[in-house]
Every structure is written in C-alpha cells, then in structure tokens.
Phi, psi and omega in degrees: 000138174276165182296327178296318180297314183295317180289329176295325176295318174297320178297323176294327179292323178296320181298318179295319179288334180298320181287340182261001189241137171305137186301323182297341181264357183267149183211147173245127185246132185243128178195172176228162184219142175263121174267102189290141171226067187295335185257002181276143175264324178208125170220133179295123184095355179259137180214168173289125185214164178277125174266113181289334175292320180265349181056048179199164178288143183214142178277121183189188183248122177260128183234131179263124189236142167248128185241121173266135183219145174248013181104321181240348182224132185236135181228119169293116186260341182194151173208153174222145178269129175282134177243140182289152183291124177223157177230105356280167180288147177295163183295332182274355180256166176301162185293327179237158183289140176231127174287172177299321179293324175295320178297320179297317179295320178300314181295310180297315177302317181295311181297322178296318179292335181277356173100008179278123182247152186205156180283321186212153174245128178242152178194168185268187189292335181293330181262011176275038177278154184297328180293322176296314181295323176300315177296317180296319179295324181293325179284351182075027181273131172274127185231155176224131181216178172243152181245151173286157179296338180260017175289130181278138181225169178240114182262123180297142180262146178294320176230143182296150179213168179273136176277181180302337181274355177095002181263152181281139184220154181247000179230155179241127177273130179198167180269161178301318179293329176296320178294321180288333178292338180284347177232076187281332181276146178299334181292343181281353183246147181289141182267132174238088185298328180291334177261352179061050182202169171233137187217154178223134187250147178225153168259119189225173168239146173270312176221181175292340177265344179239100188235169175056060180246152177255120180251129178242124176261116178264120187275128177050059191287333180293343177276346184275148176294337182292332183245034178297322181294315179294326176296326175292325180291323185272001180296331182292338181295333183291336178275341182272173185278347181285154180294154183288172180289164179295135182297341183252150177249137186247109180254130183236136176213160175265005178265102180293331184274002183294137172281156181291325179296320182290322181294320180296322178291327180293321178294321179289322178290339179297333180288354177299322182291327175295323178296318181296318175299316182296313180297320181293327178286319188277323191240352183234017172057038177297328179257017184263008181284130180254005182284157183257331185284149188289321179303318182292321179298309181295328178289321178295323178296313181295325178289325173297317176295323179296316177298322177299313183297313181299317179293326177293325176293314179298317182293325179287343178273357178286155172304151185306317178301312181288329179290326176288334182274341187246124172278169179299322176296317176292323180291321176300314178299323177292326178289334176288344180268001181273147176245143177257110185246128181257127175237098183069238178268357183264149180236129180242141173253117188235148179244114181257005185293333180275347185271312183209172178280325182243125177291329182299331179299309182291311185294329179286330176289320185276321183246058185289342182270008182236134172289124183231115188255008184291144174247155182298336179263009178235080180284178179067024173282153179265137177225122183250138177202149179269342182276149175292151180251036183295329182275000174274138178272082185263143175260108183290140180238158183285000000 
C-alpha cells in the first residue's frame, strides 16, 4: 500500500466519525513535527532544520500534519513533507519550493474541498500568517490561534486622529505587548475563577484585509492551571540564557461571539496533536524508518499514523476502568504479550506472561505433537490444535 492509499483510508474514517459526532465537538488541528535522523547521512526528504525541542539544528524530516479530533478520538487525515529550497529541486520533491505555510494552505484547502467539516481550526503562531488567515476567512472557517508578543495589530480608535504624517486615521498601529502594557494591573482584567485566570478582550484588525477579529489577552497565563501543560514545556527556557517567555498570552480568533472559556478550551485541545506526535514517536516507530527512498519514507509515516489510529480504537473499546488505568504505550506492550491460538474454528487471544517465563514450556507439554517455534520475544504466533485447551490456565485478553 502506498502512503496515499493509507491516508485516504484514515480520511474516510474521519468522514464516518464526522457524521456521528456533534458538530460543536469537532476540531481540525494544524502543526508540524520534525522526525530526527541524527545518524543518517542521506535520506530523501531529510534536511538540516531547527529542532525546537532540543533548541539546536538537527538532521531530520519535517512533516506538516492535519489532525481531525472529536475530543476523545484523533485521526491524522493528511500530511505533506517539507523540502528545503534547492536549485534545481530534486526529482522526489515538488517542482518549485513551497514553504510550510504554503503546505498548510494546500492541506486545509484539500480536506475542506473533500467534504471534511469541523467546528474550529486551531494552529500555533507559526501559521498565523496573513495569507493563511485570508484563505481561512474565504472558506468560512472559524479559527483560533495565538500571536507573538511582537506581532503588530491595528486597534480601532474611539475618535479619529492624525497620524505622524498628518493624515486622519481611525486605527492605531501597535504591538501586542504594547497593548498589554497599557493594562499592567491584574484588576484591569476580568476574573474567571473556573479557569483560574484573568483575561481582557479587544476587537482589532490585523491588516486592512483581515478585520473584525477578537483578541484576548490572558494575564500571567503560566500561573494558571489551565495552561499547566504549556508551562511545563516552557520551563526549560528558564534554564537557558535566552529571556523567558512573555507572561501574557495573546489569543486571536475571527469569531467575535466566542466566549473566553471556549477560546481557552480550544488552546488546550490544540496540544492533542503534540500528544499524537509523542505517542507515534515513542510507541509506533514514527522515527524508526531506515529507508532512503522518499516513497518508503512517506509510506512508513502513514503506517505509523495508521497504527496509532488502530491502537486508539482498540484502547477505546476497553471498559472505562481499564481504559483510564492504561496509557496507549502500556496497552501496546500488553498486546505484544498476546498469543493467537486456534482451536478448530475458534481463535483465542491469550496472555501467558503471568503463568511462566517461557511460553514454549506450556505449549510443548500440551501440544507435543505439533512443531511450535514461537519464542517469548515473538508474540502473535499461530498455534493450531484440534483438542480443547480447557485444562490450561489461560488468561483471556481483550
């Protein structure tokens, strides 16, 4: 199977879930991930790029991913590999160079034209470029993003006044941090006890073509329990020589009626794609591909995403108590301990790890007339026998 066939299958699963999920719970998350290849000399699609997790340059594959989520289930529906600008571009890359923002617009436009609907699109500050926002507004997409503290905005004035050139203007150009500096005290911000934060909303314009946007400034957001995960990620900045992050968070959306609590939930749910990247790297071998050809690399990435969705489905079918006690990684390790044993027309999934150290000892005693070559480190081997296994003390597994 090619990467295209695999991703189309995942896209079809998202379409089926879309019809069975309330529209207000659906979300599309846009982000990119670097798959490190520090020991590789040459892989098609791998280049030197900055790794934000390690804060240094690293040789790897940069992938732009779209993730569809309904709150409890996440499906990567599309991805594209970013290629470094070269002259000429290699044969396995597009004919002309495309930036990550161009790839993001291609992905969003493609899934939207294919019929995938979602309530809101979320992305980080890197993809808050004006070309992206203009396209999302044309498509009628509700989006939520964050802005850098030095991002320039246009604040409407209550009364027109003259600018430094002497012309009358109705807007004031300033940076987000300058706007927050006008309200230095916490008393200037509305209190949200349920979210453990203080915030203040403004109606602004980014450019003359991107207007009527809602900007929410969250005061000292790293102290809030709502952003505990982000505070843990940024804790490493305090140990470096670089200045720490801005104490305020700037959330921007094109939905003027959006409540602050809903915007905070969207920002928190955006980190679901970071969780998907971590699980795919740690437990589904996203970065373990040693192939050099670009087709094999993309196929491996799509198979890792397919494995993640399949594992997520199996994990979701567990009883609620077992599901809450098991992470995806722990559940994967339990599945690797299962043996598939066929008795006539019946197939049993059994876990022999708690009975003895070697599975061969039990199976050779009971099934002595059958050659059994399974090893304890090679689960999911087949064993066929016509006699019942009722006298075996087997632990059935889901």
